[in-house]
Every structure is written in C-alpha cells, then in structure tokens.
C-alpha positions as CSV (number, residue, x, y, z in Angstrom):
1,X,-13.2,15.1,-16.9
2,X,-16.4,15.5,-14.7
3,X,-18.5,17.0,-17.5
4,X,-17.3,14.5,-20.1
5,X,-17.6,11.2,-18.2
6,X,-19.2,11.4,-14.8
7,X,-22.0,13.9,-15.5
8,X,-23.6,11.8,-18.3
9,X,-23.4,8.7,-16.1
10,X,-25.0,10.4,-13.2
11,X,-27.7,11.9,-15.4
12,X,-28.6,8.5,-17.0
13,X,-28.7,6.9,-13.5
14,X,-31.1,9.5,-12.2
15,X,-33.3,9.0,-15.3
16,X,-33.5,5.3,-14.6
17,X,-34.2,6.0,-10.9
18,X,-37.1,8.3,-11.9
19,X,-38.5,5.7,-14.2
20,X,-38.1,3.1,-11.4
21,X,-40.2,5.2,-9.0
22,X,-43.1,5.2,-11.6
23,X,-43.1,1.4,-12.0
24,X,-46.4,-0.4,-11.4
25,X,-46.2,-3.2,-8.9
26,X,-48.4,-6.3,-8.8
27,X,-47.8,-8.8,-6.0
28,X,-48.2,-12.5,-6.4
29,X,-51.6,-12.5,-4.7
30,X,-52.9,-10.0,-7.4
31,X,-52.5,-12.5,-10.2
32,X,-56.1,-12.0,-11.3
33,X,-55.5,-8.3,-12.0
34,X,-52.2,-8.8,-13.8
35,X,-52.9,-11.9,-15.8
36,X,-53.7,-10.0,-19.0
37,X,-50.5,-7.9,-19.1
38,X,-47.7,-9.1,-21.4
39,X,-44.7,-10.5,-19.4
40,X,-41.0,-10.5,-20.1
41,X,-39.2,-13.8,-20.5
42,X,-36.7,-13.2,-17.7
43,X,-37.2,-13.7,-14.0
44,X,-35.7,-11.0,-11.8
45,X,-34.2,-11.8,-8.4
46,X,-32.8,-9.7,-5.6
47,X,-31.0,-11.0,-2.5
48,X,-29.4,-9.5,0.6
49,X,-31.6,-6.4,0.9
50,X,-32.2,-4.6,4.2
51,X,-36.0,-4.3,4.0
52,X,-39.1,-4.8,1.8
53,X,-38.9,-1.3,0.3
54,X,-35.2,-1.9,-0.7
55,X,-36.2,-5.1,-2.5
56,X,-39.0,-3.4,-4.4
57,X,-36.8,-0.5,-5.4
58,X,-34.0,-2.8,-6.6
59,X,-36.5,-4.9,-8.6
60,X,-38.1,-1.7,-10.0
61,X,-34.6,-0.4,-11.0
62,X,-33.8,-3.6,-12.8
63,X,-37.1,-3.4,-14.6
64,X,-36.6,0.2,-15.6
65,X,-33.1,-0.6,-16.9
66,X,-34.6,-3.3,-19.1
67,X,-37.2,-1.0,-20.6
68,X,-40.3,-2.3,-18.8
69,X,-42.8,-0.3,-16.8
70,X,-44.2,-3.0,-14.3
71,X,-43.1,-5.7,-12.0
72,X,-45.6,-8.6,-11.9
73,X,-45.9,-11.6,-9.5
74,X,-43.7,-10.0,-6.9
75,X,-42.8,-12.4,-4.1
76,X,-40.8,-11.0,-1.1
77,X,-39.4,-13.2,1.7
78,X,-37.3,-12.6,4.7
79,X,-34.7,-14.8,6.4
80,X,-33.6,-14.4,9.9
81,X,-29.8,-14.2,10.3
82,X,-28.3,-15.0,13.7
83,X,-24.8,-14.1,14.5
84,X,-23.8,-14.9,18.1
85,X,-26.7,-13.2,19.8
86,X,-27.2,-10.5,17.2
87,X,-30.2,-11.1,15.0
88,X,-31.1,-9.4,11.7
89,X,-33.2,-10.1,8.6
90,X,-32.1,-10.5,5.1
91,X,-34.8,-9.8,2.5
92,X,-35.0,-11.3,-1.0
93,X,-37.5,-11.1,-3.8
94,X,-38.4,-12.4,-7.2
95,X,-40.5,-10.8,-9.9
96,X,-41.3,-10.9,-13.6
97,X,-41.0,-7.7,-15.7
98,X,-44.0,-6.6,-17.8
99,X,-45.6,-3.9,-19.8
100,X,-48.7,-2.2,-18.5
101,X,-50.9,0.3,-20.3
102,X,-51.5,2.8,-17.6
103,X,-54.7,4.2,-19.2
104,X,-56.1,0.6,-19.4
105,X,-55.1,0.1,-15.7
106,X,-57.0,3.2,-14.7
107,X,-60.1,1.9,-16.4
108,X,-59.7,-1.5,-14.7
109,X,-59.5,-0.2,-11.1
110,X,-62.8,0.2,-9.4
111,X,-63.9,3.7,-8.5
112,X,-64.7,4.0,-4.8
113,X,-67.4,6.3,-3.6
114,X,-66.0,8.5,-0.8
115,X,-69.5,8.8,0.8
C-alpha cells in the first residue's frame, strides 16, 4: 500500500519542492531586469500566509508545479488582523510565472569587484 500509492506521491512532491527552491525571483521593483523574460498568461495569488518567506515559497511551489522556473513581478503585502486585543499579520502576494535562461541571467548580472 505505502510503496504503491504513498511513496510515489511523496517522491513527486519532494521533486516539486526541490524545483521550487531553485526558482528565480524578481520583485515588482525589478521590472527593468525582468522585462525581457517570457511570461506566463496566468496570474498567481497566495493569501493567508504567516510571513513573507511563506508567501514566496507558496508562489514558487505553484510556479514549479506549472513547469516554470521564475516568478516575476512579485508583490507581497501584509494586513493587520485584530481579534479582541490579539494582533497578527496575514500576508498575501501576487506574481506572474515566467521562464528565465539562467546562463543569460548570469551574463546580465553585474560583476562586483571585491576590492
């Protein structure tokens, strides 16, 4: 039972998570750097996350599932939630999936002199 049904599902999930960790992220204020990359037609949205990193990971997971390797025009916002003296934040974000040629990206980034 485990080897036939659960193990393949866990293995495919872990592969998607590994691809999600390698996703290239361009925030909305980096539109000059990302304007030449092809974009997907869908708009991704995540709501109700606990922090910024959770929003980015959820967006990256959705992008990896769809077969893209970048999230472009990432916009992350927080909303304060008050519940009778208890305050917390609810994070949400939107992004557009895209394809980025990693070799081309390496050539585009400026080389910094460590001296």
